[in-house]
Structures are given as structure tokens and as C-alpha cells.
N, C-alpha and C positions, 0 to 999 in steps of 0.2 A: 377772466378774472376775476375774480370773488367783491364782495363788497370790502373784503377782511381783508385780500391782498391789495387793496390800493389806497385803507386808511390806513398801510404799516408800512408804503412805499416811502413818503416823504421821511419820511422817519432814519430810513436805508438813508435817505441821499442829503442827510444834513451834512456836514462839513465836521471832524471832528476836530477838537479844541485839542492843541500842545500845548504840554505842561511847561513851563519853561524849568529850563535846565536844572541842579544843579552843580555847582564849580566845587571841581575836588577845593583838599586843604591844604597849605605845603605845611610841610614837617618843617616847625621850627630848627633853625641853627644848621640848614643845609641851603649849600651855596644855590646850588641847580633848580632850588623851588623860587630862591630868594628871585634871583634871576630874571622867573617869568613870571614871578607873581610880578615885577615893576615894565618886564614888555606888556601884559595883560591890559594893564590897569592907562598905561598908555595907549594899547591897539582898544579898548573899550572907552577911551576919550575923544579915538581918531574916527569910532567907527569903525573898525577893519573889522568885521564877522571874521572872517577867514582867518586873521591873525588871533582873537583872543582864541577861538579853537584846535589850533595851533598849540597855542601856553598851554590851555590844560590840557589837552595831551601830552600837554611836555611834562607837567606836574603831576599827574594821575599814572604815570607810565617808565619811569625811571626809581629806578633800585634805589630801595634805606635798605637797611641791617634793623631787626631788631632787634631791644636787646634783650631776645629768648634766642635769638638765634644762636647756632651753635658757632662758635670763631674756631680758627684753627690753628694749633699753635705750632713753631716754628719747632722742625727735630736738629 
């Protein structure tokens, strides 16, 4: 080992700091988002990390229609 390698080794072993995860923003007027936010707040109060992640997944992954989406017209 060279002195240069020895000098950089401690930096390579330093623990990585995790940035706090951003939570998904619910869509106004969406009943699924509203229910998930209520459940997320309860999970946060009770310290339920798994429930908290689960409700964040529900908010971020269920579909929403955008005003710019093409709407099917009944024939």
C-alpha cells in the first residue's frame, strides 16, 4: 500500500448519509388520495414505517386523468 492509498481509505469507508425521501403529493378531489393521506397521517403518528411507505406507494402509483388526456367519446 502506498501512502496515497492509505490516506484515501478512510474516506471510502465513511457511511453514506441518506437524504430524506420526498413524499408524493395527493391530487385534490381524488377519493383514493384522500383516504391514503388519512392513513399516512395515522401511520406517521403511530410510527408505522411500513404503512407509511405503503400509503405513499398508493398515492404515487394509482392513475389520475389529466385535463389534457384524450377522452373517449361514446359512439
